[in-house]
N, C-alpha and C positions, 0 to 999 in steps of 0.2 A: 275211362272217365271216372272221376272221383264223385261219389255220392255224398251229399251233405245231409247230416242228421240234424233235424230240427226238434227242439224240445220246448214246445209252447204250452199254453195253459190247458189245452185239450189233453195233451199227453200227461201232464201232471194231475189233472182232474181224474183221468181214467185210472192212473196209478193209485191215487188216494181213495177212489171208490173201491178198488180191489183190496186195499188195506182195511177199509171199514168192514168188508165182508169176510176178511180172513180172521180165523180164531186167534192168531198171533198178534192181530192189530197192526200188522206191517206187511209191506209188499216190496221186495227188491226187484229191480229190473236192470240187467246188465246192459251197458252201452258197448263194451268190447265184444268182439265176435267169438273168441274162443279163450279157454283158460291158458293158452300158450301166448296170448298177446303180451307184449312187454309192459303194457300199462293197463292195469285192471281198473275199470271205471263202472260205477253203478249208482243208480238212484235208489233210495230206500224211503218209501212213503211210510210214515209212522203216525200212529194215533196215541193219545194219552192212554196209559194202561198197557202199552206194549212193553214187555220185559225182555231185555237183552242181557243175558247173564254176563257179569263182568268177566273180561278176558284181556289177554295181551297177545302179541304176535312175536314172541321171542324164539319159538321153536324154528320158525322160518322167518328170521328177522327182517321185517319191512315196516317202515314208518307208514302211517295212515293219515291222509288228508281228509278232513271232514268239513264240508261247507254247507251252510243252510241255504237251500234254494227257495223254500217256502216255509213259513211258520216260525216257531220258536222251539228250541231244544236246550237241554242241559247236558254237557259233557261232565261226567263225574269220574274223578280219578281216585285211586286207592293206594294205600301202602301194601306191603307184602302180606299183611295179616287181615286185610279187608277194612281197615279204618279209612274213612273218607279223608283224602288229603287235599282235594280241591274240587271246585265246581266252576265251570265256565258256562254262563248263559250265552247262547248264540242264536242269531235270528237273521232272517232276510229282511225284516221290516221294523225292527226295533233298534234304536240307536241311543247311545249315551255311554257314560263311563263304565257301566256294568254289563255292557253288551258288546259282542264281537260278531263277525259273520262266520267264523269257523276257527279251526285249529289244526295243527299237525301234531299227531300223537306219536311219540317214540315207541318203537316196537316193544320195548321192555316195560311199558307203562300199563298197569291194570286200569281198565276203563269200561264205562258203559255210556250209552246215550239214552236220554229220556225225552219223549215228546211232551212239550208243555202246552200245546194247543192243537186242536183238530186240524187235519190237512197238512201237517208238517212233512217236508220232504228234504232229505239229506242227500248230498252228493259225496260219495266215498271214492277215493283214489289211492291205489297202492301199486307198487312196482310188481310186474309179473315176471315170469309166468306164475300161475296159481296151480298148486298141486292139491287137488281135492283130498288126497290121501294124507296130507300133512295138516291135521286140524289145528285150529287156533287153540291157544292154551286157555282153558276155562278155569275160573277161580274155584278151588275146592271149598273155600269158605263161603261161597254164595250158592243159593239153591238152584237146582236144575230148572231150566225153562219148562213150564207146564206142571211143575210139582205143586203140591198143596201149599208149600211155604213161599213160593215165588211171588204170589200176590201181596202177601204181608211184607215181604222184603222190599218190593217195589214201593209199597205205600210208605214204609219207613224212609226209604231213600228220597222219595218225593217230598215228604214232610221235612226232611233235613235240608232241602234246598231253600226253605223259607228262612233258616237261621244261619246257613253256612255262607260266608262271604264269597263273592265271585273272584276268580283270578282277575288281575288287571289286564286290559287289552293294550 
């Protein structure tokens, strides 16, 4: 018998509460059962101030689908030397010409995601299986997560969202 997984508001509220209590200000939760599953799916609850070091997935090339389940986020893309090349504001609850519900990011694209409002939850989907010994490619031009420079870097990125035009959806 197949068991249905249901992801309601209680599930998302619990995940967001864990993100609030996490020093990283985010909390991932896998939907897939093992790293060998052919489709890797996870929710990632994120709070403003959570820093995800810019990265890409070219060592183990797999595109990544990012969908806003709750709240609002910004997908920031970069060129090879770390200059912002684009911003996509995406949200589950905002609509208009400058908002989307998500994006598919090519494996070779440098990117990060920034939570724009409390309680934001992202759904991430990538092809599996996942090899935990094959790390994602972290940008050498961006500070390490948890370093003294990461907060300032995130602040500068967030400030740049105010002036950088969004991709068209």
